[in-house]
Backbone as CSV, one residue per row, in Angstrom:
resi,resn,N_x,N_y,N_z,CA_x,CA_y,CA_z,C_x,C_y,C_z
1,MET,8.659,32.936,-84.884,9.666,32.348,-85.458,9.168,31.130,-86.197
2,VAL,9.859,30.945,-87.227,9.701,29.765,-88.192,10.413,28.468,-87.772
3,GLU,9.814,27.475,-87.517,10.598,26.039,-87.086,11.626,25.625,-87.783
4,GLU,11.266,25.496,-89.214,12.048,24.770,-90.122,12.445,25.506,-91.131
5,PHE,13.539,25.814,-91.442,14.147,26.778,-92.743,13.415,26.125,-93.842
6,PRO,12.679,26.953,-94.668,11.959,26.318,-95.785,13.145,26.028,-97.053
7,ARG,12.805,24.987,-97.823,13.644,24.363,-98.549,13.957,25.512,-99.766
8,TRP,12.776,26.118,-100.244,12.986,27.079,-101.146,14.093,28.397,-101.015
9,ALA,14.084,28.625,-99.878,14.951,29.664,-99.236,16.327,29.030,-99.313
10,ALA,16.664,27.907,-98.647,17.844,27.240,-98.382,18.543,27.203,-100.100
11,GLU,17.559,26.701,-100.632,18.174,26.485,-102.481,18.508,27.925,-102.983
12,GLU,17.725,28.828,-102.744,17.972,30.199,-103.425,19.356,30.697,-102.884
13,ILE,19.655,30.558,-101.447,20.959,31.080,-100.927,21.959,30.087,-101.592
14,SER,21.799,28.809,-101.437,22.838,27.990,-101.893,23.355,27.801,-103.351
15,LYS,21.987,28.167,-104.113,22.615,28.525,-105.705,22.681,29.858,-106.250
16,ALA,22.864,30.783,-105.110,23.063,32.111,-105.514,24.213,32.364,-106.522
17,LYS,24.116,32.894,-107.722,25.187,33.065,-108.355,26.051,34.636,-108.111
18,LEU,27.105,34.024,-107.443,28.053,35.021,-106.839,28.876,35.627,-108.102
19,GLU,28.888,37.136,-108.301,29.536,37.729,-109.112,30.753,38.808,-108.493
20,GLU,31.630,38.735,-109.190,32.884,39.810,-108.481,32.144,40.952,-108.334
21,ALA,32.520,41.586,-107.133,31.868,42.916,-106.987,33.068,44.078,-106.620
22,GLY,34.252,43.583,-106.801,35.360,44.523,-106.749,36.185,43.921,-105.800
23,GLU,37.203,44.740,-105.393,38.138,44.504,-104.316,38.262,45.431,-103.130
24,VAL,38.622,45.112,-101.959,39.005,46.033,-101.036,40.282,45.728,-100.395
25,LYS,40.903,46.770,-99.920,42.231,46.747,-99.112,41.912,47.175,-97.745
26,GLN,41.965,46.332,-96.781,41.885,46.872,-95.430,42.646,46.068,-94.362
27,SER,42.850,46.924,-93.646,43.697,46.430,-92.176,42.834,45.777,-91.320
28,GLY,43.538,44.849,-90.619,43.120,44.171,-89.488,43.837,42.998,-89.118
29,TYR,43.333,41.971,-88.332,44.116,40.893,-87.878,43.348,39.968,-87.742
30,ILE,44.114,38.322,-87.910,43.414,37.353,-88.016,42.878,36.726,-86.543
31,LEU,41.729,36.410,-86.565,41.254,35.851,-85.351,41.152,34.352,-85.339
32,GLU,41.235,33.521,-86.486,41.396,32.257,-86.242,41.800,31.669,-87.876
33,ILE,42.497,30.538,-87.705,42.874,29.905,-89.052,42.214,28.502,-89.087
34,ASP,41.621,28.104,-90.148,41.034,26.831,-90.335,41.931,26.397,-91.601
35,GLU,42.868,25.421,-90.941,43.936,24.931,-92.063,43.070,24.042,-93.025
36,LYS,42.291,23.102,-92.333,41.800,22.159,-93.382,40.837,22.740,-94.407
37,GLY,40.122,23.879,-94.119,39.226,24.559,-95.099,39.905,25.510,-95.463
38,ARG,41.035,26.002,-95.477,42.043,27.061,-95.810,41.057,28.271,-95.895
39,ARG,40.719,28.559,-94.560,39.849,29.920,-94.439,40.476,30.539,-93.238
40,ILE,40.313,31.872,-93.171,40.525,32.608,-91.970,39.475,33.364,-91.667
41,ASP,39.235,33.793,-90.225,38.316,34.787,-89.601,39.410,35.973,-89.444
42,VAL,38.586,37.039,-90.015,39.463,38.485,-89.742,38.712,39.277,-89.166
43,GLN,39.363,40.098,-88.314,38.712,41.451,-87.645,39.252,42.566,-88.407
44,PHE,38.419,43.444,-89.220,38.779,44.620,-89.850,38.699,45.611,-88.843
45,TYR,39.475,46.565,-89.188,39.290,47.981,-88.301,38.340,48.853,-89.057
46,ASP,38.169,48.744,-90.264,36.899,49.447,-91.096,35.892,48.491,-91.376
47,GLN,34.721,49.008,-91.777,33.792,48.140,-92.059,34.014,47.493,-93.678
48,LEU,33.394,46.493,-93.943,33.451,45.968,-95.100,32.351,46.496,-95.964
49,PRO,32.141,46.121,-97.253,31.063,46.773,-98.105,29.745,46.642,-97.488
50,GLU,29.296,45.556,-97.103,27.867,45.503,-96.260,27.921,45.731,-94.989
51,GLY,28.870,46.185,-94.388,28.814,46.804,-92.872,29.428,45.991,-91.932
52,ARG,30.018,44.784,-92.113,30.496,43.995,-90.949,31.950,44.436,-90.929
53,TYR,32.352,43.954,-89.645,33.961,44.151,-89.286,34.507,42.727,-89.330
54,ILE,33.881,41.628,-89.199,34.461,40.340,-88.923,33.917,39.578,-90.214
55,ALA,34.942,38.797,-90.826,34.384,38.031,-92.124,35.309,37.030,-92.133
56,THR,34.906,36.037,-92.787,35.721,34.556,-92.983,36.276,34.883,-94.465
57,LEU,37.485,34.586,-94.541,38.194,34.790,-96.111,38.432,33.684,-96.494
58,GLU,38.351,33.036,-97.659,38.933,31.984,-98.316,40.457,32.240,-98.700
59,LEU,41.251,31.469,-98.833,42.568,31.634,-99.189,42.904,31.200,-100.489
60,SER,43.604,31.947,-101.301,43.893,31.560,-102.506,45.001,30.880,-102.614
61,ASP,45.350,29.928,-103.436,46.371,28.995,-103.245,47.804,29.414,-103.266
62,LYS,47.994,30.817,-103.797,49.277,31.487,-103.699,49.687,31.805,-102.258
63,ILE,48.558,31.684,-101.009,48.812,32.112,-99.774,49.331,30.789,-98.900
64,PRO,50.623,30.725,-98.629,50.953,29.457,-97.722,50.367,29.461,-96.431
65,LEU,49.647,28.685,-95.708,49.081,28.735,-94.528,50.382,29.217,-93.327
66,SER,51.434,28.507,-93.413,52.628,28.489,-92.448,53.023,30.163,-92.507
67,SER,52.673,30.954,-93.197,53.086,32.444,-93.221,51.854,33.151,-92.438
68,LEU,50.984,33.037,-91.981,49.943,33.378,-91.406,50.165,33.409,-89.949
69,LYS,50.003,34.534,-89.237,50.147,34.867,-87.625,48.790,35.309,-87.287
70,MET,48.403,34.774,-86.025,47.332,35.095,-85.294,47.651,36.560,-84.570
71,ALA,46.803,37.473,-84.579,46.815,38.493,-83.583,47.935,39.692,-84.268
72,THR,48.212,39.436,-85.381,49.311,40.297,-86.071,48.552,41.205,-87.136
73,ASN,48.860,42.474,-87.235,48.415,43.643,-88.039,48.880,43.291,-89.463
74,TYR,47.815,43.219,-90.306,47.857,43.039,-91.743,47.125,44.008,-92.546
75,ILE,47.632,44.181,-93.805,46.709,45.090,-94.752,46.377,43.863,-95.762
76,PHE,45.031,43.458,-95.980,44.455,42.264,-96.430,43.881,43.005,-98.051
77,ASP,44.284,42.114,-98.852,43.767,42.584,-100.327,42.811,41.538,-100.598
78,VAL,41.494,41.721,-100.633,40.344,41.024,-100.653,39.629,41.187,-102.058
79,LYS,39.380,39.794,-102.670,38.246,40.111,-103.661,36.837,39.869,-103.117
80,VAL,35.989,40.577,-103.481,34.516,40.326,-102.842,33.647,39.864,-104.253
81,TYR,32.969,39.074,-103.809,31.971,38.352,-104.704,30.535,38.761,-104.042
82,LYS,29.611,38.828,-104.788,28.335,39.065,-104.308,26.919,38.556,-105.003
83,ALA,26.063,38.336,-104.543,24.702,37.633,-105.031,23.563,38.358,-104.493
84,ASN,22.907,39.134,-105.073,21.460,39.636,-104.547,20.469,38.528,-104.242
85,LEU,19.702,38.714,-103.302,18.573,37.935,-103.037,17.330,38.304,-103.531
86,SER,16.355,37.498,-103.675,15.087,38.003,-104.132,14.439,38.798,-103.104
87,GLU,13.329,39.517,-103.601,12.646,40.334,-102.702,11.831,39.289,-101.850
88,LYS,11.162,38.178,-102.203,10.575,37.417,-101.415,11.471,36.844,-100.419
89,LEU,12.619,36.473,-100.484,13.722,36.008,-99.708,14.053,36.962,-98.461
90,VAL,14.138,38.300,-99.166,14.579,39.326,-98.147,13.436,39.561,-97.228
91,LYS,12.327,39.559,-97.562,11.030,39.740,-96.793,10.829,38.475,-95.951
92,PHE,10.975,37.370,-96.284,10.968,36.092,-95.375,11.857,36.333,-94.127
93,LEU,13.083,36.496,-94.578,14.112,36.732,-93.508,13.984,37.839,-92.677
94,PHE,13.453,38.798,-92.867,13.078,39.878,-91.981,11.873,39.535,-91.246
95,ASP,10.793,38.908,-91.877,9.498,38.779,-91.360,9.776,37.513,-90.287
96,SER,10.478,36.588,-90.608,10.702,35.412,-89.741,11.708,35.393,-88.775
97,TYR,12.743,36.235,-89.268,14.099,36.057,-88.206,14.214,37.481,-87.854
98,LYS,13.859,38.526,-88.215,14.175,39.874,-88.004,15.408,40.153,-88.347
99,VAL,16.015,39.577,-89.715,17.403,39.799,-90.053,17.380,40.523,-91.437
100,LYS,18.059,41.789,-91.626,17.991,42.585,-92.904,19.138,41.752,-93.614
101,VAL,18.848,41.287,-94.567,19.968,40.566,-95.561,19.277,40.806,-97.126
102,ASP,20.076,41.518,-97.765,19.624,41.535,-99.201,20.579,40.900,-100.163
103,ALA,21.700,40.476,-99.642,22.636,39.895,-100.447,23.504,38.761,-99.741
104,VAL,24.180,37.783,-100.319,25.264,36.910,-99.935,26.552,37.587,-100.536
105,HIS,27.712,37.475,-99.479,28.757,37.731,-99.967,29.962,36.540,-99.870
106,ARG,30.992,36.447,-100.619,32.053,35.639,-100.397,33.407,36.499,-100.491
107,TYR,34.313,36.151,-99.521,35.337,37.042,-99.608,36.772,35.867,-99.904
108,VAL,37.648,36.373,-100.733,38.654,35.734,-101.101,39.954,36.438,-100.878
109,LEU,40.713,36.021,-100.187,42.005,36.494,-99.682,43.163,36.628,-100.915
110,ALA,43.383,37.634,-101.604,44.236,37.705,-102.632,45.964,37.820,-102.382
111,ALA,45.995,38.585,-101.350,47.271,38.903,-100.921,47.232,39.467,-99.502
112,LEU,48.322,39.608,-98.695,48.518,40.114,-97.564,49.822,40.592,-97.185
113,GLU,49.908,41.770,-96.381,51.112,42.371,-96.210,51.057,42.740,-94.576
114,GLU,52.118,42.166,-93.898,52.132,42.454,-92.475,52.775,43.971,-92.350
115,LEU,52.098,44.433,-91.275,52.221,45.840,-90.803,53.346,45.860,-89.700
116,ASP,54.279,46.757,-90.046,55.403,46.857,-88.783,54.818,48.162,-87.984
117,ILE,53.815,47.823,-87.145,53.653,49.137,-86.222,54.149,48.881,-84.811
118,GLY,54.751,47.994,-84.656,55.644,47.919,-83.129,56.331,49.075,-82.727
119,THR,56.226,49.170,-81.285,56.988,50.322,-80.900,58.489,49.799,-80.078
120,ASP,59.403,50.431,-80.432,60.654,49.875,-79.760,60.524,50.380,-78.183
121,ALA,60.638,49.196,-77.277,60.379,49.359,-76.007,61.271,50.364,-75.330
122,SER,62.517,50.710,-75.883,63.531,51.561,-75.164,62.950,52.914,-75.301
123,SER,61.977,53.224,-76.352,61.644,54.615,-76.421,60.213,54.909,-75.607
124,MET,59.843,53.740,-75.018,58.597,54.124,-74.442,58.846,54.833,-73.006
125,GLN,57.969,55.599,-72.716,57.956,56.564,-71.428,57.111,55.998,-70.335
126,PRO,57.393,55.759,-69.256,56.688,55.635,-68.058,55.443,56.528,-68.139
127,LEU,54.342,55.995,-67.323,53.127,56.755,-67.220,53.400,57.540,-65.911
128,PRO,52.930,58.802,-65.656,53.385,59.397,-64.420,52.510,58.869,-63.340
129,GLU,53.052,58.815,-62.144,52.314,58.250,-60.876,51.320,59.079,-60.630
130,GLU,50.187,58.454,-60.047,49.103,59.203,-59.470,49.354,59.747,-58.164
131,GLU,48.936,60.929,-58.010,48.991,61.583,-56.701,47.916,61.228,-55.871
132,GLU,47.921,60.902,-54.719,46.943,60.671,-53.678,46.374,61.787,-53.105
């Protein structure tokens, strides 16, 4: 393991030029809301483009924080930004930390829609009792 993260690697990551890589529309739910930073952590039901299921999304100014609910199912409309890393950095991260990373991503929440997937309690049937 490398003891200190090299300056050149930190600079490459922090100065990476993120370019719009498309938009994804996926369902999931909010795990955490960072009001001060205007960010949310989201658990998606399907993988994001780089394979993760959990991501931090920055909120656009159009989305009021007061409208967000934790553990509620939503369809998230997310703009994806991506910057590829140099071969040197990719190799360094794998050799030093055993991490396979070839790009950095940024996610911005453009819109969201609450899903109404609740079940009416009156229509629920009890489970059959187990026989001993």
